[in-house]
N, CA, C and O atoms as a GROMACS GRO file, in nm:
protein
  568
    1UNK      N    1   6.759   6.537  12.101
    1UNK     CA    2   6.815   6.407  12.068
    1UNK      C    3   6.700   6.306  12.057
    1UNK      O    4   6.618   6.293  12.147
    2UNK      N    5   6.696   6.234  11.944
    2UNK     CA    6   6.592   6.135  11.923
    2UNK      C    7   6.640   5.997  11.964
    2UNK      O    8   6.757   5.961  11.946
    3UNK      N    9   6.548   5.922  12.021
    3UNK     CA   10   6.580   5.785  12.063
    3UNK      C   11   6.566   5.695  11.940
    3UNK      O   12   6.461   5.689  11.878
    4UNK      N   13   6.674   5.625  11.907
    4UNK     CA   14   6.672   5.532  11.795
    4UNK      C   15   6.620   5.398  11.844
    4UNK      O   16   6.681   5.336  11.931
    5UNK      N   17   6.509   5.356  11.790
    5UNK     CA   18   6.451   5.228  11.829
    5UNK      C   19   6.466   5.129  11.714
    5UNK      O   20   6.492   5.168  11.600
    6UNK      N   21   6.449   5.003  11.745
    6UNK     CA   22   6.464   4.898  11.645
    6UNK      C   23   6.368   4.918  11.528
    6UNK      O   24   6.407   4.900  11.413
    7UNK      N   25   6.246   4.954  11.557
    7UNK     CA   26   6.146   4.971  11.452
    7UNK      C   27   6.163   5.095  11.369
    7UNK      O   28   6.100   5.108  11.264
    8UNK      N   29   6.246   5.189  11.413
    8UNK     CA   30   6.260   5.314  11.339
    8UNK      C   31   6.382   5.318  11.247
    8UNK      O   32   6.399   5.414  11.172
    9UNK      N   33   6.467   5.216  11.252
    9UNK     CA   34   6.585   5.214  11.166
    9UNK      C   35   6.540   5.192  11.022
    9UNK      O   36   6.455   5.106  10.997
   10UNK      N   37   6.594   5.267  10.926
   10UNK     CA   38   6.546   5.258  10.788
   10UNK      C   39   6.569   5.123  10.720
   10UNK      O   40   6.499   5.091  10.624
   11UNK      N   41   6.664   5.043  10.766
   11UNK     CA   42   6.689   4.913  10.704
   11UNK      C   43   6.610   4.800  10.769
   11UNK      O   44   6.613   4.687  10.719
   12UNK      N   45   6.539   4.826  10.876
   12UNK     CA   46   6.464   4.723  10.948
   12UNK      C   47   6.314   4.750  10.936
   12UNK      O   48   6.249   4.785  11.035
   13UNK      N   49   6.262   4.734  10.818
   13UNK     CA   50   6.120   4.761  10.793
   13UNK      C   51   6.033   4.649  10.848
   13UNK      O   52   6.060   4.531  10.823
   14UNK      N   53   5.932   4.684  10.922
   14UNK     CA   54   5.837   4.587  10.976
   14UNK      C   55   5.882   4.516  11.102
   14UNK      O   56   5.819   4.419  11.142
   15UNK      N   57   5.990   4.561  11.166
   15UNK     CA   58   6.039   4.496  11.286
   15UNK      C   59   5.987   4.561  11.413
   15UNK      O   60   6.034   4.531  11.523
   16UNK      N   61   5.890   4.651  11.400
   16UNK     CA   62   5.834   4.715  11.519
   16UNK      C   63   5.766   4.613  11.611
   16UNK      O   64   5.762   4.632  11.733
   17UNK      N   65   5.711   4.506  11.553
   17UNK     CA   66   5.650   4.402  11.636
   17UNK      C   67   5.755   4.329  11.720
   17UNK      O   68   5.727   4.288  11.832
   18UNK      N   69   5.875   4.314  11.665
   18UNK     CA   70   5.983   4.250  11.740
   18UNK      C   71   6.017   4.332  11.864
   18UNK      O   72   6.042   4.276  11.971
   19UNK      N   73   6.018   4.462  11.850
   19UNK     CA   74   6.046   4.549  11.964
   19UNK      C   75   5.939   4.532  12.072
   19UNK      O   76   5.971   4.527  12.191
   20UNK      N   77   5.813   4.522  12.031
   20UNK     CA   78   5.705   4.501  12.128
   20UNK      C   79   5.719   4.364  12.196
   20UNK      O   80   5.692   4.351  12.316
   21UNK      N   81   5.761   4.261  12.121
   21UNK     CA   82   5.781   4.129  12.180
   21UNK      C   83   5.892   4.131  12.284
   21UNK      O   84   5.880   4.068  12.389
   22UNK      N   85   6.000   4.203  12.256
   22UNK     CA   86   6.110   4.213  12.352
   22UNK      C   87   6.063   4.283  12.480
   22UNK      O   88   6.096   4.239  12.590
   23UNK      N   89   5.987   4.390  12.465
   23UNK     CA   90   5.934   4.462  12.581
   23UNK      C   91   5.841   4.372  12.662
   23UNK      O   92   5.847   4.371  12.785
   24UNK      N   93   5.754   4.297  12.594
   24UNK     CA   94   5.659   4.210  12.662
   24UNK      C   95   5.732   4.098  12.737
   24UNK      O   96   5.692   4.062  12.848
   25UNK      N   97   5.837   4.045  12.677
   25UNK     CA   98   5.915   3.939  12.741
   25UNK      C   99   5.984   3.992  12.866
   25UNK      O  100   5.989   3.923  12.968
   26UNK      N  101   6.038   4.112  12.858
   26UNK     CA  102   6.108   4.170  12.973
   26UNK      C  103   6.011   4.196  13.088
   26UNK      O  104   6.050   4.188  13.204
   27UNK      N  105   5.885   4.227  13.057
   27UNK     CA  106   5.787   4.258  13.160
   27UNK      C  107   5.722   4.134  13.221
   27UNK      O  108   5.655   4.145  13.323
   28UNK      N  109   5.741   4.017  13.160
   28UNK     CA  110   5.669   3.898  13.207
   28UNK      C  111   5.706   3.861  13.350
   28UNK      O  112   5.620   3.814  13.424
   29UNK      N  113   5.831   3.881  13.390
   29UNK     CA  114   5.871   3.864  13.530
   29UNK      C  115   5.834   3.732  13.592
   29UNK      O  116   5.774   3.729  13.699
   30UNK      N  117   5.868   3.622  13.527
   30UNK     CA  118   5.838   3.491  13.584
   30UNK      C  119   5.916   3.473  13.714
   30UNK      O  120   6.031   3.514  13.723
   31UNK      N  121   5.853   3.412  13.814
   31UNK     CA  122   5.913   3.401  13.947
   31UNK      C  123   5.994   3.273  13.968
   31UNK      O  124   6.041   3.249  14.079
   32UNK      N  125   6.012   3.192  13.866
   32UNK     CA  126   6.091   3.070  13.880
   32UNK      C  127   6.010   2.946  13.912
   32UNK      O  128   6.067   2.838  13.926
   33UNK      N  129   5.880   2.959  13.925
   33UNK     CA  130   5.795   2.843  13.954
   33UNK      C  131   5.694   2.827  13.843
   33UNK      O  132   5.629   2.925  13.805
   34UNK      N  133   5.677   2.711  13.791
   34UNK     CA  134   5.756   2.591  13.814
   34UNK      C  135   5.887   2.595  13.733
   34UNK      O  136   5.896   2.665  13.633
   35UNK      N  137   5.986   2.520  13.778
   35UNK     CA  138   6.111   2.517  13.702
   35UNK      C  139   6.088   2.452  13.566
   35UNK      O  140   5.997   2.370  13.550
   36UNK      N  141   6.171   2.488  13.468
   36UNK     CA  142   6.153   2.435  13.333
   36UNK      C  143   6.287   2.419  13.262
   36UNK      O  144   6.387   2.480  13.301
   37UNK      N  145   6.286   2.337  13.158
   37UNK     CA  146   6.400   2.320  13.068
   37UNK      C  147   6.353   2.352  12.927
   37UNK      O  148   6.235   2.335  12.895
   38UNK      N  149   6.444   2.398  12.843
   38UNK     CA  150   6.417   2.414  12.700
   38UNK      C  151   6.527   2.339  12.627
   38UNK      O  152   6.646   2.366  12.647
   39UNK      N  153   6.487   2.243  12.543
   39UNK     CA  154   6.584   2.164  12.468
   39UNK      C  155   6.562   2.180  12.319
   39UNK      O  156   6.450   2.205  12.274
   40UNK      N  157   6.669   2.165  12.243
   40UNK     CA  158   6.656   2.158  12.099
   40UNK      C  159   6.658   2.011  12.062
   40UNK      O  160   6.756   1.942  12.088
   41UNK      N  161   6.550   1.964  12.001
   41UNK     CA  162   6.534   1.822  11.970
   41UNK      C  163   6.577   1.789  11.827
   41UNK      O  164   6.593   1.672  11.793
   42UNK      N  165   6.594   1.889  11.744
   42UNK     CA  166   6.632   1.871  11.605
   42UNK      C  167   6.657   2.008  11.546
   42UNK      O  168   6.655   2.109  11.616
   43UNK      N  169   6.682   2.010  11.416
   43UNK     CA  170   6.711   2.139  11.351
   43UNK      C  171   6.594   2.237  11.364
   43UNK      O  172   6.615   2.357  11.379
   44UNK      N  173   6.472   2.185  11.357
   44UNK     CA  174   6.353   2.270  11.364
   44UNK      C  175   6.255   2.224  11.470
   44UNK      O  176   6.134   2.244  11.456
   45UNK      N  177   6.305   2.161  11.576
   45UNK     CA  178   6.217   2.109  11.680
   45UNK      C  179   6.274   2.144  11.818
   45UNK      O  180   6.395   2.135  11.842
   46UNK      N  181   6.183   2.183  11.908
   46UNK     CA  182   6.220   2.222  12.044
   46UNK      C  183   6.124   2.156  12.142
   46UNK      O  184   6.014   2.115  12.104
   47UNK      N  185   6.166   2.147  12.268
   47UNK     CA  186   6.078   2.094  12.372
   47UNK      C  187   6.096   2.178  12.498
   47UNK      O  188   6.208   2.201  12.544
   48UNK      N  189   5.984   2.222  12.553
   48UNK     CA  190   5.982   2.288  12.683
   48UNK      C  191   5.929   2.185  12.781
   48UNK      O  192   5.822   2.127  12.759
   49UNK      N  193   6.001   2.163  12.889
   49UNK     CA  194   5.959   2.068  12.992
   49UNK      C  195   5.944   2.142  13.123
   49UNK      O  196   6.038   2.206  13.171
   50UNK      N  197   5.825   2.135  13.182
   50UNK     CA  198   5.796   2.199  13.310
   50UNK      C  199   5.775   2.093  13.417
   50UNK      O  200   5.708   1.993  13.393
   51UNK      N  201   5.834   2.114  13.535
   51UNK     CA  202   5.816   2.024  13.648
   51UNK      C  203   5.686   2.061  13.718
   51UNK      O  204   5.679   2.162  13.789
   52UNK      N  205   5.583   1.980  13.699
   52UNK     CA  206   5.450   2.010  13.752
   52UNK      C  207   5.402   1.898  13.845
   52UNK      O  208   5.289   1.851  13.833
   53UNK      N  209   5.488   1.858  13.937
   53UNK     CA  210   5.452   1.752  14.032
   53UNK      C  211   5.328   1.792  14.110
   53UNK      O  212   5.317   1.905  14.158
   54UNK      N  213   5.235   1.699  14.123
   54UNK     CA  214   5.112   1.724  14.199
   54UNK      C  215   4.998   1.776  14.114
   54UNK      O  216   4.884   1.782  14.162
   55UNK      N  217   5.024   1.813  13.989
   55UNK     CA  218   4.918   1.863  13.901
   55UNK      C  219   4.873   1.750  13.809
   55UNK      O  220   4.955   1.676  13.755
   56UNK      N  221   4.742   1.738  13.792
   56UNK     CA  222   4.686   1.642  13.697
   56UNK      C  223   4.666   1.714  13.563
   56UNK      O  224   4.671   1.836  13.556
   57UNK      N  225   4.645   1.637  13.459
   57UNK     CA  226   4.626   1.696  13.326
   57UNK      C  227   4.511   1.796  13.324
   57UNK      O  228   4.520   1.900  13.259
   58UNK      N  229   4.404   1.766  13.397
   58UNK     CA  230   4.289   1.857  13.398
   58UNK      C  231   4.316   1.985  13.477
   58UNK      O  232   4.238   2.080  13.469
   59UNK      N  233   4.424   1.989  13.554
   59UNK     CA  234   4.463   2.109  13.628
   59UNK      C  235   4.546   2.206  13.544
   59UNK      O  236   4.573   2.318  13.587
   60UNK      N  237   4.585   2.164  13.424
   60UNK     CA  238   4.674   2.243  13.340
   60UNK      C  239   4.604   2.289  13.214
   60UNK      O  240   4.516   2.221  13.161
   61UNK      N  241   4.643   2.407  13.166
   61UNK     CA  242   4.593   2.454  13.036
   61UNK      C  243   4.710   2.516  12.959
   61UNK      O  244   4.797   2.582  13.015
   62UNK      N  245   4.708   2.492  12.828
   62UNK     CA  246   4.811   2.544  12.739
   62UNK      C  247   4.740   2.620  12.628
   62UNK      O  248   4.654   2.564  12.559
   63UNK      N  249   4.775   2.748  12.611
   63UNK     CA  250   4.715   2.829  12.505
   63UNK      C  251   4.825   2.907  12.433
   63UNK      O  252   4.932   2.931  12.488
   64UNK      N  253   4.795   2.945  12.310
   64UNK     CA  254   4.883   3.032  12.232
   64UNK      C  255   4.798   3.150  12.187
   64UNK      O  256   4.696   3.132  12.121
   65UNK      N  257   4.843   3.269  12.223
   65UNK     CA  258   4.772   3.390  12.184
   65UNK      C  259   4.875   3.496  12.145
   65UNK      O  260   4.962   3.532  12.224
   66UNK      N  261   4.864   3.543  12.022
   66UNK     CA  262   4.954   3.647  11.972
   66UNK      C  263   5.100   3.607  11.989
   66UNK      O  264   5.182   3.683  12.041
   67UNK      N  265   5.131   3.484  11.944
   67UNK     CA  266   5.266   3.427  11.949
   67UNK      C  267   5.323   3.414  12.091
   67UNK      O  268   5.444   3.408  12.108
   68UNK      N  269   5.237   3.409  12.190
   68UNK     CA  270   5.281   3.389  12.328
   68UNK      C  271   5.220   3.259  12.379
   68UNK      O  272   5.098   3.244  12.386
   69UNK      N  273   5.307   3.164  12.414
   69UNK     CA  274   5.265   3.037  12.471
   69UNK      C  275   5.243   3.056  12.620
   69UNK      O  276   5.333   3.100  12.691
   70UNK      N  277   5.123   3.023  12.668
   70UNK     CA  278   5.089   3.038  12.809
   70UNK      C  279   5.057   2.900  12.866
   70UNK      O  280   4.972   2.827  12.814
   71UNK      N  281   5.127   2.864  12.973
   71UNK     CA  282   5.099   2.740  13.045
   71UNK      C  283   5.051   2.780  13.183
   71UNK      O  284   5.122   2.849  13.257
   72UNK      N  285   4.930   2.736  13.217
   72UNK     CA  286   4.871   2.772  13.347
   72UNK      C  287   4.838   2.645  13.424
   72UNK      O  288   4.800   2.543  13.366
   73UNK      N  289   4.854   2.653  13.554
   73UNK     CA  290   4.820   2.541  13.640
   73UNK      C  291   4.742   2.589  13.760
   73UNK      O  292   4.779   2.686  13.826
   74UNK      N  293   4.634   2.519  13.787
   74UNK     CA  294   4.551   2.551  13.904
   74UNK      C  295   4.491   2.420  13.954
   74UNK      O  296   4.413   2.356  13.885
   75UNK      N  297   4.529   2.382  14.076
   75UNK     CA  298   4.479   2.257  14.132
   75UNK      C  299   4.339   2.277  14.188
   75UNK      O  300   4.301   2.386  14.232
   76UNK      N  301   4.263   2.169  14.184
   76UNK     CA  302   4.128   2.172  14.240
   76UNK      C  303   4.137   2.192  14.391
   76UNK      O  304   4.243   2.172  14.451
   77UNK      N  305   4.028   2.231  14.450
   77UNK     CA  306   4.024   2.252  14.595
   77UNK      C  307   4.070   2.127  14.668
   77UNK      O  308   4.038   2.015  14.631
   78UNK      N  309   4.145   2.150  14.773
   78UNK     CA  310   4.203   2.039  14.850
   78UNK      C  311   4.102   1.978  14.946
   78UNK      O  312   3.999   2.036  14.982
   79UNK      N  313   4.136   1.858  14.985
   79UNK     CA  314   4.060   1.789  15.087
   79UNK      C  315   4.099   1.851  15.222
   79UNK      O  316   4.215   1.839  15.263
   80UNK      N  317   4.007   1.915  15.289
   80UNK     CA  318   4.036   1.985  15.415
   80UNK      C  319   4.058   1.890  15.533
   80UNK      O  320   4.097   1.934  15.641
   81UNK      N  321   4.034   1.761  15.513
   81UNK     CA  322   4.056   1.664  15.620
   81UNK      C  323   4.203   1.627  15.634
   81UNK      O  324   4.243   1.570  15.735
   82UNK      N  325   4.285   1.660  15.532
   82UNK     CA  326   4.427   1.627  15.538
   82UNK      C  327   4.499   1.727  15.627
   82UNK      O  328   4.475   1.848  15.620
   83UNK      N  329   4.589   1.674  15.713
   83UNK     CA  330   4.667   1.761  15.800
   83UNK      C  331   4.815   1.734  15.772
   83UNK      O  332   4.865   1.624  15.795
   84UNK      N  333   4.884   1.835  15.722
   84UNK     CA  334   5.025   1.822  15.687
   84UNK      C  335   5.112   1.855  15.808
   84UNK      O  336   5.090   1.956  15.875
   85UNK      N  337   5.211   1.772  15.835
   85UNK     CA  338   5.312   1.804  15.935
   85UNK      C  339   5.424   1.885  15.870
   85UNK      O  340   5.488   1.968  15.936
   86UNK      N  341   5.447   1.861  15.742
   86UNK     CA  342   5.542   1.939  15.662
   86UNK      C  343   5.488   1.942  15.519
   86UNK      O  344   5.448   1.839  15.466
   87UNK      N  345   5.489   2.060  15.458
   87UNK     CA  346   5.441   2.070  15.321
   87UNK      C  347   5.551   2.132  15.236
   87UNK      O  348   5.568   2.254  15.234
   88UNK      N  349   5.624   2.048  15.165
   88UNK     CA  350   5.734   2.094  15.081
   88UNK      C  351   5.702   2.091  14.933
   88UNK      O  352   5.777   2.146  14.852
   89UNK      N  353   5.590   2.029  14.895
   89UNK     CA  354   5.550   2.024  14.754
   89UNK      C  355   5.455   2.140  14.730
   89UNK      O  356   5.347   2.148  14.789
   90UNK      N  357   5.497   2.228  14.641
   90UNK     CA  358   5.416   2.347  14.613
   90UNK      C  359   5.284   2.308  14.548
   90UNK      O  360   5.281   2.220  14.461
   91UNK      N  361   5.177   2.371  14.588
   91UNK     CA  362   5.045   2.343  14.532
   91UNK      C  363   4.980   2.473  14.486
   91UNK      O  364   4.858   2.479  14.470
   92UNK      N  365   5.059   2.576  14.464
   92UNK     CA  366   5.001   2.704  14.425
   92UNK      C  367   4.979   2.709  14.274
   92UNK      O  368   5.041   2.635  14.197
   93UNK      N  369   4.890   2.796  14.234
   93UNK     CA  370   4.865   2.813  14.092
   93UNK      C  371   4.984   2.885  14.028
   93UNK      O  372   5.059   2.954  14.095
   94UNK      N  373   4.998   2.867  13.897
   94UNK     CA  374   5.108   2.932  13.827
   94UNK      C  375   5.067   2.970  13.686
   94UNK      O  376   4.968   2.921  13.632
   95UNK      N  377   5.145   3.059  13.631
   95UNK     CA  378   5.130   3.098  13.491
   95UNK      C  379   5.271   3.122  13.437
   95UNK      O  380   5.344   3.207  13.488
   96UNK      N  381   5.308   3.047  13.336
   96UNK     CA  382   5.442   3.058  13.276
   96UNK      C  383   5.423   3.092  13.128
   96UNK      O  384   5.345   3.026  13.059
   97UNK      N  385   5.493   3.193  13.080
   97UNK     CA  386   5.476   3.234  12.941
   97UNK      C  387   5.608   3.230  12.865
   97UNK      O  388   5.715   3.253  12.922
   98UNK      N  389   5.597   3.200  12.736
   98UNK     CA  390   5.710   3.194  12.645
   98UNK      C  391   5.670   3.262  12.516
   98UNK      O  392   5.562   3.235  12.463
   99UNK      N  393   5.753   3.350  12.465
   99UNK     CA  394   5.725   3.417  12.338
   99UNK      C  395   5.780   3.330  12.226
   99UNK      O  396   5.898   3.293  12.226
  100UNK      N  397   5.694   3.297  12.129
  100UNK     CA  398   5.734   3.211  12.018
  100UNK      C  399   5.773   3.296  11.898
  100UNK      O  400   5.709   3.397  11.869
  101UNK      N  401   5.876   3.257  11.829
  101UNK     CA  402   5.921   3.326  11.709
  101UNK      C  403   5.820   3.304  11.597
  101UNK      O  404   5.740   3.210  11.601
  102UNK      N  405   5.825   3.388  11.498
  102UNK     CA  406   5.740   3.374  11.380
  102UNK      C  407   5.768   3.238  11.317
  102UNK      O  408   5.884   3.203  11.294
  103UNK      N  409   5.664   3.162  11.289
  103UNK     CA  410   5.680   3.032  11.225
  103UNK      C  411   5.697   2.916  11.322
  103UNK      O  412   5.705   2.801  11.278
  104UNK      N  413   5.704   2.942  11.453
  104UNK     CA  414   5.714   2.834  11.550
  104UNK      C  415   5.573   2.803  11.601
  104UNK      O  416   5.501   2.892  11.645
  105UNK      N  417   5.536   2.675  11.595
  105UNK     CA  418   5.403   2.633  11.636
  105UNK      C  419   5.412   2.521  11.739
  105UNK      O  420   5.512   2.449  11.745
  106UNK      N  421   5.307   2.506  11.819
  106UNK     CA  422   5.301   2.398  11.917
  106UNK      C  423   5.263   2.270  11.842
  106UNK      O  424   5.159   2.264  11.777
  107UNK      N  425   5.348   2.168  11.853
  107UNK     CA  426   5.325   2.042  11.785
  107UNK      C  427   5.247   1.944  11.872
  107UNK      O  428   5.182   1.853  11.820
  108UNK      N  429   5.252   1.963  12.004
  108UNK     CA  430   5.179   1.874  12.093
  108UNK      C  431   5.228   1.889  12.236
  108UNK      O  432   5.325   1.959  12.263
  109UNK      N  433   5.158   1.821  12.328
  109UNK     CA  434   5.195   1.826  12.470
  109UNK      C  435   5.163   1.690  12.531
  109UNK      O  436   5.070   1.622  12.491
  110UNK      N  437   5.245   1.653  12.632
  110UNK     CA  438   5.225   1.525  12.700
  110UNK      C  439   5.273   1.535  12.843
  110UNK      O  440   5.365   1.612  12.873
  111UNK      N  441   5.210   1.456  12.932
  111UNK     CA  442   5.251   1.446  13.072
  111UNK      C  443   5.323   1.313  13.091
  111UNK      O  444   5.280   1.210  13.039
  112UNK      N  445   5.432   1.317  13.168
  112UNK     CA  446   5.507   1.195  13.196
  112UNK      C  447   5.584   1.212  13.326
  112UNK      O  448   5.671   1.299  13.335
  113UNK      N  449   5.552   1.131  13.426
  113UNK     CA  450   5.624   1.130  13.555
  113UNK      C  451   5.632   1.268  13.620
  113UNK      O  452   5.737   1.305  13.671
  114UNK      N  453   5.523   1.343  13.620
  114UNK     CA  454   5.521   1.475  13.684
  114UNK      C  455   5.585   1.585  13.601
  114UNK      O  456   5.606   1.695  13.651
  115UNK      N  457   5.615   1.556  13.476
  115UNK     CA  458   5.672   1.655  13.385
  115UNK      C  459   5.576   1.680  13.270
  115UNK      O  460   5.520   1.587  13.213
  116UNK      N  461   5.557   1.807  13.237
  116UNK     CA  462   5.474   1.844  13.122
  116UNK      C  463   5.569   1.880  13.009
  116UNK      O  464   5.651   1.971  13.021
  117UNK      N  465   5.558   1.808  12.898
  117UNK     CA  466   5.640   1.832  12.780
  117UNK      C  467   5.556   1.904  12.676
  117UNK      O  468   5.448   1.857  12.640
  118UNK      N  469   5.604   2.018  12.628
  118UNK     CA  470   5.537   2.092  12.520
  118UNK      C  471   5.634   2.093  12.403
  118UNK      O  472   5.742   2.153  12.411
  119UNK      N  473   5.596   2.027  12.295
  119UNK     CA  474   5.682   2.018  12.177
  119UNK      C  475   5.649   2.130  12.079
  119UNK      O  476   5.532   2.159  12.052
  120UNK      N  477   5.754   2.192  12.027
  120UNK     CA  478   5.741   2.302  11.933
  120UNK      C  479   5.810   2.265  11.803
  120UNK      O  480   5.908   2.190  11.804
  121UNK      N  481   5.760   2.316  11.692
  121UNK     CA  482   5.820   2.291  11.562
  121UNK      C  483   5.823   2.421  11.483
  121UNK      O  484   5.726   2.496  11.481
  122UNK      N  485   5.935   2.445  11.418
  122UNK     CA  486   5.947   2.560  11.330
  122UNK      C  487   5.900   2.516  11.192
  122UNK      O  488   5.953   2.421  11.134
  123UNK      N  489   5.800   2.586  11.139
  123UNK     CA  490   5.748   2.557  11.006
  123UNK      C  491   5.837   2.627  10.906
  123UNK      O  492   5.848   2.750  10.905
  124UNK      N  493   5.902   2.548  10.821
  124UNK     CA  494   5.992   2.604  10.721
  124UNK      C  495   5.914   2.625  10.592
  124UNK      O  496   5.857   2.530  10.538
  125UNK      N  497   5.910   2.748  10.542
  125UNK     CA  498   5.834   2.772  10.418
  125UNK      C  499   5.898   2.701  10.299
  125UNK      O  500   6.020   2.683  10.293
  126UNK      N  501   5.813   2.661  10.205
  126UNK     CA  502   5.862   2.593  10.085
  126UNK      C  503   5.946   2.686   9.998
  126UNK      O  504   6.052   2.647   9.949
  127UNK      N  505   5.898   2.808   9.981
  127UNK     CA  506   5.967   2.904   9.896
  127UNK      C  507   6.054   2.995   9.981
  127UNK      O  508   6.006   3.060  10.074
  128UNK      N  509   6.182   2.998   9.950
  128UNK     CA  510   6.272   3.090  10.018
  128UNK      C  511   6.295   3.211   9.929
  128UNK      O  512   6.310   3.323   9.978
  129UNK      N  513   6.300   3.189   9.798
  129UNK     CA  514   6.320   3.298   9.702
  129UNK      C  515   6.185   3.328   9.638
  129UNK      O  516   6.113   3.238   9.595
  130UNK      N  517   6.152   3.455   9.633
  130UNK     CA  518   6.024   3.497   9.577
  130UNK      C  519   6.052   3.601   9.468
  130UNK      O  520   6.121   3.699   9.493
  131UNK      N  521   5.999   3.579   9.349
  131UNK     CA  522   6.012   3.676   9.240
  131UNK      C  523   5.897   3.773   9.246
  131UNK      O  524   5.781   3.734   9.261
  132UNK      N  525   5.928   3.900   9.233
  132UNK     CA  526   5.827   4.006   9.238
  132UNK      C  527   5.806   4.061   9.098
  132UNK      O  528   5.901   4.101   9.031
  133UNK      N  529   5.680   4.062   9.055
  133UNK     CA  530   5.646   4.112   8.923
  133UNK      C  531   5.644   4.265   8.927
  133UNK      O  532   5.590   4.325   9.020
  134UNK      N  533   5.702   4.327   8.825
  134UNK     CA  534   5.704   4.473   8.816
  134UNK      C  535   5.590   4.515   8.724
  134UNK      O  536   5.584   4.474   8.608
  135UNK      N  537   5.498   4.596   8.777
  135UNK     CA  538   5.383   4.644   8.701
  135UNK      C  539   5.420   4.772   8.627
  135UNK      O  540   5.503   4.849   8.674
  136UNK      N  541   5.360   4.793   8.514
  136UNK     CA  542   5.381   4.916   8.439
  136UNK      C  543   5.279   5.019   8.482
  136UNK      O  544   5.171   4.982   8.529
  137UNK      N  545   5.311   5.145   8.467
  137UNK     CA  546   5.219   5.251   8.504
  137UNK      C  547   5.243   5.306   8.644
  137UNK      O  548   5.174   5.399   8.685
  138UNK      N  549   5.336   5.252   8.716
  138UNK     CA  550   5.374   5.306   8.848
  138UNK      C  551   5.279   5.274   8.961
  138UNK      O  552   5.291   5.335   9.067
  139UNK      N  553   5.184   5.182   8.944
  139UNK     CA  554   5.091   5.149   9.053
  139UNK      C  555   5.118   5.009   9.102
  139UNK      O  556   5.132   4.916   9.022
  140UNK      N  557   5.126   4.993   9.233
  140UNK     CA  558   5.144   4.860   9.292
  140UNK      C  559   5.011   4.808   9.342
  140UNK      O  560   4.910   4.878   9.334
  141UNK      N  561   5.011   4.689   9.392
  141UNK     CA  562   4.886   4.626   9.441
  141UNK      C  563   4.852   4.665   9.584
  141UNK      O  564   4.753   4.615   9.638
  142UNK      N  565   4.929   4.751   9.646
  142UNK     CA  566   4.906   4.785   9.786
  142UNK      C  567   4.800   4.888   9.801
  142UNK      O  568   4.768   4.928   9.913
   0.00000   0.00000   0.00000
């Protein structure tokens, strides 16, 4: 018995990358810190908001690699002279990842009141219909 995968179905040509993205997303195993929201701001606009209280802009980094948005936070070394009687504000480093769909790009990021906003935009191609020229002689350009 053969395992039917998304990339092996004859009508889904080129979707093998989608299967890898689904596997990668399932393996990411985010632990819930920091908490975040995802909002739709328009037909082709989204915003991810992360609660990053206690982190300064220089403590955060945002990168996109292979359609994966990575938000990392690492605070500078603490002042050892401070003595906490209770410490309820998390100060640990974090890494939060989001898989972006084809055509979704980061439009910008901003900090406001302890929240990090990452704005995303879907780039809509100008041409939706494409005409393909048929060559004579049975040879394609591939």
